[in-house]
C-alpha positions in Angstrom: -211.8 -90.7 -16.4 -212.6 -89.1 -13.0 -215.2 -86.3 -13.0 -213.9 -83.4 -11.0 -217.3 -81.7 -10.7 -217.9 -78.1 -11.8 -215.2 -75.6 -12.7 -215.6 -71.9 -12.0 -213.4 -69.1 -13.3 -213.7 -66.3 -10.8 -212.6 -62.7 -11.5 -212.7 -60.3 -8.6 -210.9 -58.0 -6.2 -208.5 -59.5 -3.6 -206.9 -57.8 -0.7 -204.8 -55.8 -0.1 -206.1 -53.2 0.6 -208.6 -54.5 3.0 -212.2 -53.5 2.1 -215.6 -55.0 2.2 -215.8 -56.2 -1.4 -212.3 -57.5 -1.4 -212.7 -59.4 1.8 -216.1 -60.8 0.8 -214.6 -62.1 -2.5 -211.7 -63.7 -0.7 -213.9 -65.4 1.8 -216.2 -66.7 -0.9 -213.3 -68.0 -3.0 -211.8 -69.7 0.1 -215.1 -71.2 1.0 -215.6 -72.6 -2.5 -212.1 -74.1 -2.3 -213.0 -75.8 1.0 -216.1 -77.5 -0.4 -214.3 -80.0 -2.7 -215.8 -81.1 -6.0 -215.6 -77.6 -7.4 -212.4 -76.6 -9.2 -211.9 -72.9 -9.4 -209.3 -70.4 -10.7 -209.2 -66.9 -9.3 -208.1 -64.1 -11.5 -207.5 -60.9 -9.3 -208.8 -57.6 -10.6 -206.7 -54.5 -11.0 -206.3 -52.1 -8.1 -208.5 -49.1 -8.2 -205.7 -46.7 -7.0 -203.6 -47.4 -10.1 -203.2 -45.0 -13.0 -205.7 -45.5 -15.8 -203.2 -46.8 -18.2 -202.1 -49.5 -15.8 -205.8 -50.5 -15.3 -206.3 -50.7 -19.1 -203.3 -53.0 -19.5 -204.5 -55.1 -16.5 -208.0 -55.4 -18.0 -206.4 -56.5 -21.3 -204.4 -59.2 -19.4 -207.5 -60.4 -17.6 -209.4 -60.6 -20.8 -206.6 -62.6 -22.4 -206.5 -65.0 -19.5 -210.3 -65.5 -19.8 -210.0 -66.3 -23.5 -207.1 -68.7 -22.9 -208.3 -70.4 -19.7 -212.1 -70.1 -20.2 -212.6 -73.1 -22.4 -211.6 -75.3 -19.4 -214.3 -73.9 -17.1 -218.1 -74.3 -16.9 -218.9 -70.9 -15.6 -217.3 -67.4 -15.5 -218.1 -65.3 -12.5 -217.2 -61.6 -12.4 -217.3 -59.8 -9.0 -217.3 -56.1 -9.6 -218.3 -52.6 -8.8 -220.6 -50.5 -11.0 -217.7 -49.0 -12.8 -216.1 -52.4 -13.5 -219.4 -53.7 -14.7 -219.9 -50.8 -17.1 -216.5 -50.7 -18.6 -215.2 -54.3 -18.4 -218.5 -56.2 -18.3 -219.4 -55.8 -22.0 -215.9 -57.1 -23.0 -216.2 -60.0 -20.6 -219.7 -60.8 -22.0 -218.3 -60.8 -25.5 -215.5 -63.2 -24.4 -218.1 -65.5 -22.8 -220.2 -65.5 -26.0 -217.1 -66.4 -28.0 -216.3 -69.2 -25.5 -219.9 -70.4 -25.2 -219.8 -69.9 -21.4 -222.4 -68.5 -19.0 -221.5 -65.2 -17.2 -222.6 -64.4 -13.7 -221.9 -60.9 -12.4 -221.8 -60.3 -8.7 -222.4 -56.6 -8.3 -221.3 -54.7 -5.3 -223.7 -51.9 -4.4 -226.9 -51.3 -6.2 -225.0 -50.6 -9.4 -227.7 -48.5 -11.1 -228.4 -44.9 -10.6 -231.2 -43.0 -12.4 -228.8 -40.0 -12.7 -226.4 -42.1 -14.9 -225.3 -40.7 -18.2 -227.0 -41.9 -21.4 -224.1 -44.1 -22.4 -224.0 -45.7 -18.9 -227.8 -46.4 -19.0 -227.3 -48.1 -22.4 -224.4 -50.2 -21.2 -226.4 -51.2 -18.1 -229.4 -52.3 -20.3 -227.1 -54.3 -22.5 -225.4 -56.0 -19.5 -228.5 -56.7 -17.4 -230.3 -58.2 -20.4 -227.4 -60.2 -21.7 -225.7 -61.8 -18.8 -227.0 -65.1 -17.4 -227.4 -63.9 -13.8 -226.7 -60.8 -11.8 -226.2 -61.2 -8.1 -226.6 -58.3 -5.7 -226.4 -58.1 -1.9 -229.8 -57.0 -0.8 -233.4 -57.4 -1.6 -233.6 -53.6 -2.0 -231.0 -53.8 -4.7 -232.9 -56.6 -6.4 -236.2 -54.7 -6.3 -234.6 -51.5 -7.7 -233.0 -53.4 -10.6 -236.1 -55.4 -11.4 -238.1 -52.1 -11.5 -235.7 -50.7 -14.1 -234.8 -54.0 -15.9 -237.8 -56.3 -15.6 -236.3 -58.8 -18.1 -233.0 -59.1 -16.3 -232.2 -62.2 -14.2 -231.3 -60.4 -10.9 -231.2 -62.3 -7.6 -229.9 -61.6 -4.1 
């Protein structure tokens, strides 16, 4: 049996519309494809300009895909905004626990604001303490998150 290397299930925003996070995710997915030895499946996120009910159904569909396809992959990677992390991240983490798979969150922006609501702060604590790795773009974001979540595994 031939070893195909690592397998990554990537969930993130793809263009259109064009935007920094969407383009960065697409470039990264294309780059991983070009490497060889890494098998990946990309599950596109819902569009932010859709009505809330459409986003809820899209999120349910993504979660179902993760549960059905996840067993075939070594790692699940979620590229998201602060809002996506807060409201979809806990469900995705639960799916990863069920599947026994590590979860890496690539967070766009700093993601944490000290003026967040109580429920948002609780969700952030749960997420930052439970996921296997949180990736952020800048060292400033890393420092900010490490100050507030010293036990979280945060890297740039």
